[in-house]
C-alpha positions as CSV (number, residue, x, y, z in Angstrom):
1,X,120.7,83.3,122.3
2,X,120.8,86.2,119.8
3,X,119.8,89.6,121.2
4,X,116.3,89.9,119.7
5,X,115.6,86.3,120.9
6,X,116.4,87.2,124.5
7,X,114.2,90.4,124.3
8,X,111.1,88.7,123.0
9,X,111.4,85.4,125.0
10,X,110.9,87.6,128.1
11,X,107.7,89.4,126.9
12,X,104.7,89.2,129.1
13,X,101.0,90.0,128.6
14,X,100.5,93.8,128.6
15,X,104.1,94.7,127.9
16,X,105.3,97.5,125.8
17,X,108.7,96.7,124.3
18,X,110.8,99.6,123.0
19,X,113.8,98.7,121.0
20,X,117.0,100.8,121.1
21,X,116.6,103.9,118.9
22,X,117.8,103.5,115.3
23,X,119.8,100.4,116.2
24,X,120.5,97.6,113.7
25,X,119.7,94.2,115.1
26,X,121.6,91.6,113.1
27,X,120.0,88.1,113.0
28,X,121.7,85.2,111.3
29,X,119.9,82.1,110.0
30,X,122.3,79.8,111.8
31,X,121.8,81.7,115.1
32,X,118.0,82.3,115.4
33,X,114.9,80.7,116.6
34,X,114.0,77.5,114.7
35,X,110.4,76.3,114.8
36,X,108.4,73.5,113.2
37,X,104.7,72.9,112.7
38,X,103.9,76.2,111.0
39,X,102.0,75.2,107.9
40,X,101.4,78.2,105.7
41,X,98.8,78.7,102.9
42,X,100.1,79.3,99.4
43,X,103.7,78.6,100.2
44,X,105.9,75.5,100.0
45,X,104.9,72.0,99.1
46,X,105.2,69.0,101.4
47,X,108.3,68.0,99.6
48,X,109.8,71.5,99.8
49,X,109.1,72.0,103.6
50,X,107.7,68.8,105.1
51,X,107.7,69.9,108.7
52,X,106.5,73.5,108.4
53,X,110.0,74.7,109.4
54,X,110.5,78.4,110.1
55,X,113.6,80.3,111.0
56,X,112.3,83.3,113.0
57,X,113.8,86.6,114.3
58,X,110.8,87.9,116.4
59,X,108.4,85.3,117.8
60,X,105.4,85.7,120.1
61,X,102.9,83.0,121.0
62,X,99.8,83.2,123.2
63,X,100.4,86.8,124.1
64,X,97.9,89.6,124.6
65,X,98.0,93.4,124.7
66,X,101.6,93.7,123.6
67,X,103.0,96.7,121.8
68,X,106.4,96.5,120.0
69,X,107.8,99.9,119.3
70,X,110.8,99.5,116.9
71,X,111.8,103.1,117.7
72,X,113.4,103.4,114.3
73,X,115.4,100.2,114.7
74,X,116.1,97.7,111.9
75,X,116.0,93.9,111.9
76,X,118.8,93.0,109.5
77,X,118.4,89.4,108.2
78,X,121.5,87.4,107.3
79,X,120.5,84.3,105.3
80,X,116.8,83.3,104.8
81,X,114.1,83.4,107.4
82,X,110.6,84.6,108.4
83,X,111.4,87.8,110.3
84,X,108.2,88.0,112.4
85,X,105.9,85.1,113.5
86,X,102.9,85.7,115.7
87,X,100.9,82.7,116.9
88,X,97.5,82.8,118.7
89,X,98.1,86.4,119.9
90,X,95.6,89.1,120.7
91,X,95.7,92.8,120.6
92,X,99.2,93.2,119.2
93,X,100.7,96.4,117.8
94,X,104.1,96.4,115.9
95,X,105.3,99.9,114.8
96,X,108.2,102.0,113.8
97,X,110.4,99.1,112.7
98,X,112.4,98.3,109.5
99,X,113.0,94.8,108.1
100,X,115.8,94.3,105.6
101,X,118.1,91.7,104.2
102,X,121.9,92.3,104.1
103,X,122.0,90.1,101.0
104,X,118.6,90.1,99.3
105,X,117.6,86.7,97.9
106,X,116.4,88.2,94.6
107,X,119.4,88.6,92.3
108,X,119.5,91.8,90.3
109,X,121.8,92.9,87.4
110,X,121.6,95.6,84.8
111,X,122.1,94.6,81.1
112,X,124.4,97.3,80.0
113,X,125.4,96.7,76.4
114,X,125.6,94.2,73.5
115,X,128.6,94.0,71.1
116,X,128.0,91.3,68.5
117,X,127.1,88.2,70.5
118,X,128.8,89.5,73.7
119,X,126.8,91.1,76.5
120,X,128.0,93.1,79.5
121,X,126.1,93.2,82.7
122,X,126.6,94.8,86.1
123,X,125.5,92.8,89.1
124,X,124.0,94.8,92.0
125,X,126.9,95.2,94.5
126,X,124.8,93.7,97.3
127,X,124.5,90.4,95.3
128,X,127.0,87.7,96.1
129,X,128.0,85.1,93.4
130,X,130.7,82.8,92.2
131,X,131.8,81.8,88.7
132,X,132.5,78.1,88.2
133,X,132.9,76.3,84.9
134,X,131.6,79.3,82.9
135,X,128.4,79.4,85.0
136,X,127.0,81.9,87.5
137,X,126.1,80.6,91.0
138,X,124.1,83.0,93.2
139,X,125.2,82.8,96.9
140,X,124.2,84.0,100.3
141,X,126.5,85.3,102.9
142,X,129.1,83.0,104.4
143,X,128.5,81.2,107.7
144,X,131.1,80.8,110.5
145,X,132.8,78.0,108.6
146,X,133.1,80.1,105.4
147,X,130.4,78.2,103.5
148,X,127.6,80.2,101.8
149,X,124.3,80.1,103.7
150,X,122.6,79.2,100.5
151,X,123.4,78.8,96.8
152,X,121.4,78.5,93.5
153,X,122.3,78.3,89.9
154,X,121.3,81.0,87.5
155,X,118.7,78.7,86.0
156,X,117.0,75.4,86.7
157,X,113.6,73.9,87.7
158,X,113.2,76.3,90.7
159,X,114.6,79.5,89.1
160,X,112.7,82.2,87.2
161,X,113.8,85.5,85.6
162,X,111.9,88.7,84.8
163,X,113.1,91.9,83.2
164,X,112.2,95.3,84.4
165,X,112.6,98.3,82.0
166,X,113.7,101.3,84.1
167,X,112.2,103.9,81.8
168,X,108.7,102.4,81.6
169,X,108.9,100.3,84.8
170,X,107.2,97.5,83.0
171,X,107.8,93.9,84.0
172,X,108.4,91.3,81.4
173,X,108.9,87.5,81.7
174,X,112.1,86.2,80.2
175,X,111.8,83.8,77.3
176,X,112.1,80.0,77.5
177,X,114.8,78.1,75.6
178,X,115.8,74.5,75.0
179,X,114.7,72.4,78.1
180,X,113.8,75.4,80.3
181,X,110.7,74.7,82.4
182,X,110.4,78.4,83.4
183,X,111.3,81.8,81.9
184,X,115.0,82.0,82.3
185,X,118.3,83.6,81.4
186,X,119.5,82.1,78.1
187,X,122.0,79.3,78.6
188,X,125.4,80.8,79.1
189,X,128.3,79.7,77.0
190,X,131.1,81.8,78.5
191,X,131.5,84.2,81.4
192,X,134.3,86.7,81.8
193,X,134.8,88.8,84.9
194,X,135.5,92.4,84.2
195,X,135.8,93.6,87.8
196,X,133.5,95.7,90.0
197,X,130.7,93.2,89.7
198,X,130.8,93.4,85.9
199,X,130.6,90.4,83.7
200,X,130.8,89.7,80.0
201,X,128.5,86.9,78.8
202,X,128.0,84.9,75.6
203,X,125.1,82.6,75.1
204,X,124.7,79.2,73.4
205,X,121.7,80.6,71.5
206,X,123.1,83.5,69.5
207,X,119.6,84.8,68.9
208,X,118.6,84.7,72.6
209,X,116.5,87.5,74.0
210,X,118.4,89.5,76.6
211,X,117.1,93.1,76.6
212,X,119.8,95.8,76.8
213,X,118.8,98.6,79.2
214,X,116.6,96.3,81.4
215,X,117.3,95.0,84.9
216,X,117.3,91.3,85.2
217,X,115.6,89.8,88.3
218,X,116.4,86.1,88.9
219,X,115.1,84.3,92.0
220,X,114.2,80.9,93.4
221,X,110.5,80.2,93.3
222,X,110.4,78.0,96.4
223,X,108.4,79.7,99.2
224,X,110.3,78.1,102.1
225,X,110.1,81.2,104.3
226,X,107.8,84.3,104.3
227,X,107.9,88.1,104.7
228,X,106.2,87.4,108.1
229,X,103.5,85.0,109.3
230,X,100.5,85.7,111.6
231,X,98.4,82.6,112.6
232,X,95.2,82.6,114.6
233,X,95.6,86.1,115.8
234,X,92.9,88.6,116.9
235,X,93.2,92.4,116.4
236,X,96.6,92.7,114.9
237,X,98.1,96.1,113.8
238,X,101.3,96.8,111.9
239,X,101.9,100.5,111.4
240,X,104.7,102.9,110.3
241,X,107.0,100.1,109.2
242,X,109.4,99.7,106.3
243,X,110.0,96.3,104.7
244,X,112.6,96.4,102.0
245,X,112.8,92.6,101.3
246,X,110.5,89.6,101.6
247,X,111.9,86.2,100.8
248,X,109.6,83.5,99.3
249,X,106.3,85.2,100.1
250,X,104.9,88.3,101.6
251,X,103.0,89.1,104.9
252,X,100.6,86.1,105.4
253,X,97.7,86.5,107.8
254,X,96.1,83.0,108.2
255,X,92.8,82.5,110.1
256,X,93.2,85.9,111.8
257,X,90.3,88.0,113.1
258,X,90.7,91.8,112.3
259,X,94.0,92.9,110.8
260,X,95.2,96.4,110.2
261,X,98.2,97.4,108.0
262,X,98.7,101.2,108.2
263,X,101.4,103.3,106.7
264,X,103.6,100.4,105.6
265,X,106.4,101.1,103.1
266,X,107.0,97.9,101.1
267,X,109.2,99.3,98.3
268,X,112.7,98.4,97.1
269,X,115.6,99.9,98.9
270,X,117.6,102.5,97.0
271,X,119.6,100.6,94.3
272,X,117.1,97.7,94.1
273,X,114.1,97.1,91.9
274,X,112.3,94.3,93.7
275,X,111.0,93.9,97.3
276,X,109.0,90.7,97.3
277,X,109.3,87.3,95.7
278,X,105.5,87.0,95.6
279,X,102.4,88.7,97.1
280,X,102.8,91.6,99.5
281,X,99.6,91.3,101.6
282,X,98.0,87.8,101.6
283,X,95.0,86.9,103.7
284,X,93.9,83.2,103.9
285,X,90.8,82.3,105.8
286,X,90.6,85.5,107.8
287,X,87.4,87.1,109.3
288,X,86.5,90.5,110.8
289,X,87.7,93.7,109.2
290,X,90.9,93.8,107.1
291,X,92.2,97.3,106.7
292,X,95.1,98.4,104.4
293,X,95.5,102.1,104.6
294,X,98.2,104.6,103.6
295,X,100.7,102.0,102.4
296,X,103.2,102.1,99.6
297,X,104.2,98.9,97.8
298,X,106.1,98.2,94.6
299,X,108.4,95.6,93.1
300,X,106.7,92.3,93.5
301,X,106.7,89.1,91.4
302,X,103.0,88.5,92.2
303,X,99.9,90.3,93.5
304,X,99.8,93.2,95.9
305,X,96.7,91.9,97.8
306,X,95.2,88.4,97.7
307,X,92.2,87.5,99.9
308,X,90.6,84.1,99.9
309,X,89.5,81.0,101.8
310,X,90.4,77.4,101.0
311,X,88.2,74.8,99.3
312,X,89.0,71.2,100.4
313,X,87.9,68.4,98.2
314,X,85.4,66.0,99.6
315,X,87.3,62.7,99.2
316,X,84.9,60.4,101.0
317,X,81.6,60.7,102.8
318,X,80.6,58.7,105.9
319,X,76.8,59.0,105.9
320,X,76.3,56.9,109.0
321,X,78.4,59.4,111.1
322,X,77.7,62.6,109.1
323,X,81.4,63.0,108.5
324,X,83.6,63.8,105.6
325,X,87.2,63.1,104.8
326,X,88.6,66.2,103.2
327,X,91.7,66.7,101.0
328,X,94.0,69.7,100.6
329,X,94.3,69.5,96.8
330,X,96.8,72.3,96.0
331,X,100.4,71.4,96.7
332,X,101.2,74.8,98.3
333,X,98.3,74.8,100.8
334,X,98.2,72.0,103.3
335,X,98.6,71.1,107.0
336,X,96.7,73.9,108.6
337,X,93.4,74.0,110.6
338,X,90.9,74.9,107.9
339,X,87.8,74.1,110.1
340,X,87.0,74.6,113.8
341,X,84.1,73.5,116.0
342,X,81.1,75.7,115.5
343,X,82.1,76.9,112.0
344,X,79.4,77.1,109.4
345,X,80.4,75.3,106.2
346,X,78.9,75.0,102.7
347,X,78.9,72.3,100.1
348,X,80.0,73.6,96.8
349,X,79.5,72.1,93.3
350,X,82.8,71.5,91.7
351,X,81.8,72.6,88.2
352,X,79.5,75.6,88.9
353,X,81.0,76.9,92.2
354,X,77.4,77.2,93.6
355,X,76.7,76.3,97.2
356,X,73.9,73.7,97.6
357,X,73.9,72.9,101.4
358,X,75.1,74.2,104.7
359,X,76.0,72.6,108.1
360,X,77.8,73.3,111.4
361,X,81.1,71.6,112.3
362,X,80.8,69.4,115.5
363,X,84.4,68.2,115.3
364,X,87.5,68.6,113.1
365,X,90.4,66.3,113.2
366,X,93.7,66.4,111.3
367,X,94.2,63.0,109.9
368,X,97.6,63.8,108.3
369,X,99.2,66.8,106.6
370,X,96.9,66.5,103.6
371,X,93.6,65.3,105.1
372,X,91.1,66.6,107.7
373,X,88.0,64.7,108.9
374,X,85.0,66.8,109.9
375,X,81.8,65.7,111.6
376,X,78.7,67.8,110.9
377,X,75.4,68.4,112.7
378,X,73.2,67.4,109.8
379,X,72.7,64.5,107.5
380,X,74.9,64.7,104.5
381,X,73.4,66.0,101.2
382,X,73.8,64.2,97.9
383,X,77.2,65.1,96.4
384,X,79.9,64.0,94.0
385,X,82.6,62.5,96.1
386,X,86.1,63.2,94.8
387,X,84.8,66.3,93.0
388,X,82.7,68.6,95.2
389,X,84.3,70.8,97.8
390,X,83.7,72.2,101.3
391,X,84.1,75.9,102.1
392,X,84.2,77.6,105.5
393,X,81.6,80.4,105.6
394,X,82.5,81.6,109.2
395,X,86.0,82.7,108.2
396,X,85.1,85.5,105.7
397,X,86.1,89.1,106.1
398,X,85.2,92.6,105.2
399,X,88.1,94.3,103.3
400,X,88.8,98.1,103.1
401,X,91.8,99.2,101.0
402,X,92.2,103.0,101.0
403,X,94.8,105.7,100.3
404,X,97.5,103.4,99.1
405,X,100.1,103.6,96.2
406,X,100.8,100.4,94.4
407,X,103.7,100.7,92.0
408,X,105.1,98.3,89.3
409,X,104.5,94.5,89.8
410,X,104.2,91.4,87.6
411,X,100.8,90.5,89.2
412,X,97.4,91.9,90.1
413,X,96.7,95.0,92.1
414,X,94.0,93.1,94.0
415,X,92.9,89.5,93.7
416,X,89.8,88.5,95.7
417,X,88.4,84.9,95.7
418,X,86.0,85.4,98.5
419,X,86.1,88.1,101.2
420,X,82.4,87.2,101.6
421,X,81.2,90.6,102.8
422,X,81.8,94.1,101.4
423,X,85.1,94.9,99.7
424,X,86.0,98.6,99.3
425,X,89.0,99.7,97.2
426,X,89.0,103.5,97.3
427,X,91.4,106.4,96.8
428,X,94.4,104.3,95.6
429,X,96.8,104.6,92.8
430,X,97.9,101.6,90.7
431,X,100.8,101.9,88.3
432,X,102.1,99.2,85.9
433,X,100.4,96.2,87.3
434,X,100.8,93.6,84.6
435,X,97.8,91.5,85.5
436,X,95.5,94.5,85.9
437,X,94.0,96.1,89.0
438,X,91.1,93.9,89.9
439,X,90.6,90.1,89.6
440,X,87.5,88.7,91.3
441,X,88.2,85.0,91.1
442,X,87.2,81.8,92.9
443,X,88.0,78.2,91.9
444,X,88.1,74.7,93.1
445,X,90.1,73.1,90.4
446,X,93.5,74.8,90.5
447,X,94.4,77.2,93.4
448,X,91.3,76.1,95.4
449,X,90.9,79.7,96.6
450,X,87.3,80.1,97.9
451,X,84.7,81.6,97.5
452,X,81.9,84.0,96.5
453,X,81.9,87.8,96.9
454,X,78.7,89.7,97.7
455,X,79.9,93.2,96.8
456,X,83.1,94.7,95.5
457,X,83.4,98.5,95.2
458,X,86.3,100.0,93.2
459,X,85.9,103.8,93.6
460,X,88.0,107.0,93.2
461,X,91.1,105.2,92.2
462,X,93.8,106.2,89.6
463,X,94.9,103.4,87.2
464,X,98.0,104.0,85.1
465,X,99.4,101.5,82.5
466,X,97.8,98.5,84.1
467,X,96.6,95.3,82.4
468,X,97.7,93.6,79.2
469,X,101.0,94.3,77.4
470,X,102.6,92.8,74.3
471,X,103.0,89.3,75.6
472,X,100.0,89.2,78.0
473,X,97.0,90.0,75.8
474,X,94.7,87.9,78.0
475,X,95.1,90.2,81.0
476,X,92.3,92.9,81.1
477,X,92.5,95.9,83.4
478,X,89.6,94.6,85.4
479,X,88.0,91.1,85.4
480,X,85.6,88.8,87.1
481,X,86.8,85.3,86.3
482,X,85.4,82.5,88.6
483,X,86.7,79.2,87.3
484,X,83.4,77.7,86.3
485,X,83.9,74.4,84.6
486,X,80.4,73.7,83.3
487,X,79.8,75.1,79.8
488,X,76.0,75.0,80.6
489,X,76.0,76.8,83.9
490,X,73.9,80.0,83.9
491,X,74.3,80.6,87.7
492,X,76.0,83.7,89.1
493,X,79.0,83.1,91.4
494,X,79.5,86.7,92.5
495,X,77.1,89.4,93.5
496,X,77.8,93.0,92.5
497,X,80.9,94.8,91.2
498,X,80.8,98.7,91.3
499,X,83.4,100.6,89.3
500,X,82.9,104.3,89.8
501,X,84.6,107.7,89.8
502,X,88.0,106.2,88.7
503,X,90.5,107.6,86.3
504,X,92.1,105.2,83.8
505,X,95.2,106.4,81.9
506,X,97.7,105.1,79.3
507,X,96.5,101.5,78.6
508,X,99.4,99.3,77.4
509,X,97.7,98.0,74.3
510,X,95.9,101.3,73.3
511,X,92.4,100.6,74.8
512,X,90.9,99.2,78.1
513,X,89.3,95.8,78.3
514,X,87.0,94.5,81.0
515,X,86.0,90.9,81.3
516,X,83.0,90.0,83.4
517,X,81.8,86.4,84.0
518,X,79.2,84.7,86.2
519,X,78.3,87.8,88.1
520,X,74.8,89.1,88.9
521,X,75.4,92.9,88.4
522,X,78.1,95.2,87.2
523,X,77.8,99.0,87.6
524,X,80.3,101.3,85.7
525,X,79.6,104.9,86.3
526,X,81.3,108.3,86.2
527,X,84.7,106.9,85.2
528,X,87.2,108.8,83.1
529,X,89.2,107.1,80.3
530,X,91.8,108.6,78.1
531,X,91.2,105.8,75.5
532,X,88.2,103.7,74.6
533,X,87.1,100.6,76.5
534,X,85.6,97.3,75.6
535,X,83.6,94.9,77.7
536,X,83.5,91.1,77.3
537,X,80.9,89.2,79.2
538,X,79.5,85.8,79.9
539,X,76.6,85.0,82.2
540,X,76.2,88.5,83.5
541,X,72.8,89.5,84.9
542,X,73.0,93.2,84.3
543,X,75.7,95.7,83.2
544,X,74.8,99.3,83.9
545,X,76.9,102.1,82.4
546,X,76.3,105.7,83.2
547,X,78.3,108.9,83.0
548,X,81.5,107.4,81.8
549,X,83.7,109.8,79.8
550,X,86.4,109.2,77.2
551,X,88.7,112.2,76.9
């Protein structure tokens, strides 16, 4: 067994594990722990990862009161894996540890110059590739038999490309050409190797968009592994850690009770521009207090923070037995235990997102990877089978996000579809978030991320160049956008949003736009703007503005 595997297979309750100071622990995907049955919210589909398969470097299950002190050590990943997986653990601390990939799975290259229809690029020296038949193939490191651990083409159904402009640090999606299904590098006509990771390219489309001076970021969209995965844990703390690379997804906490991330550095390593394929901090169905404090994060192809539950579609009701057959609708969320005995659940109208009845779970049974059957303690209410959904009210959290720095990303600063209790976002700095800093969501027709927020407080933050840019005019700097399908609904989904004592600077399109929908109250007070702002609203009970200044 590999070295880290030996160390952690021997861990007992109450242990403190101290790794060798500043040591690099190399872990290869063909020589690590292989696990199945770990179904992760918002990740791979049934077709992409049918067995919940995870390659893991550090694994603990059913452990309590364990501290892992990295002591400055690094877990160096070779291949693709989920570096840390904690399952049903309690009172766990992981600290002073670095996680990195020897060969990052995001492919980066600078677009150096254009001469006629000929472009020259320089591929990051960490990135491995091969040229075959005038095409680029991105590759992982080689295994013991000399075969790449993984390989992808430069474009295809599972590949996506973004450009980052070093001077402005803005993210921009590549264009789509011909039969592209995703933003992509233009179709290559010829490739010439110039040495030192430099290539000369020509494209089939002579008018293709390929911005000189930008850094291209091409990656596979399949979320087959994660930055790390924490399932059914209680009182988990990660502190003083550096995570340079997350493949597929970020840190996923799923049905955990009380999670603290303190002083984490999730930024690209020197020479790189991207650190995560998707979200950095993702919380699915968690309860208790979630704390994110003193962290730095930048370089993501999605949101920095996403907090939500999961709506399951009521496929069929059995009134005689007070039971429901429930369906995981979204292809990236399935297979996990969404309900437990004793949980309080709510029936939710599919087109208004409004709760109309509650009950307690007497039993919950996994029928198959896409279905759960629950039995409730009350007679079933009238409902629309095949349309209405069930939410879990027990697994809702309080969220506190303080003293963090969130740098450039292509997503939101913060996306919340139902923390349930208070959300406090205070003393943070947000820079170049393409999708804005706040999105208070909720929907049961696309992502199925539940549910309703009582109070969201956005206070004493600094917001710089966030929100819409030239090709994303629909992205306000702050928005409340529950996915209400009924044109006639006049019911509030969310409670109160407070935006106070913040500083907003340098809006990408010359002014700030706020978009508020289906919320009872919005309070905007004592904020400072360097440009004017506009408010769009629909079904808002009250908007109170006081003491805001435009410089």
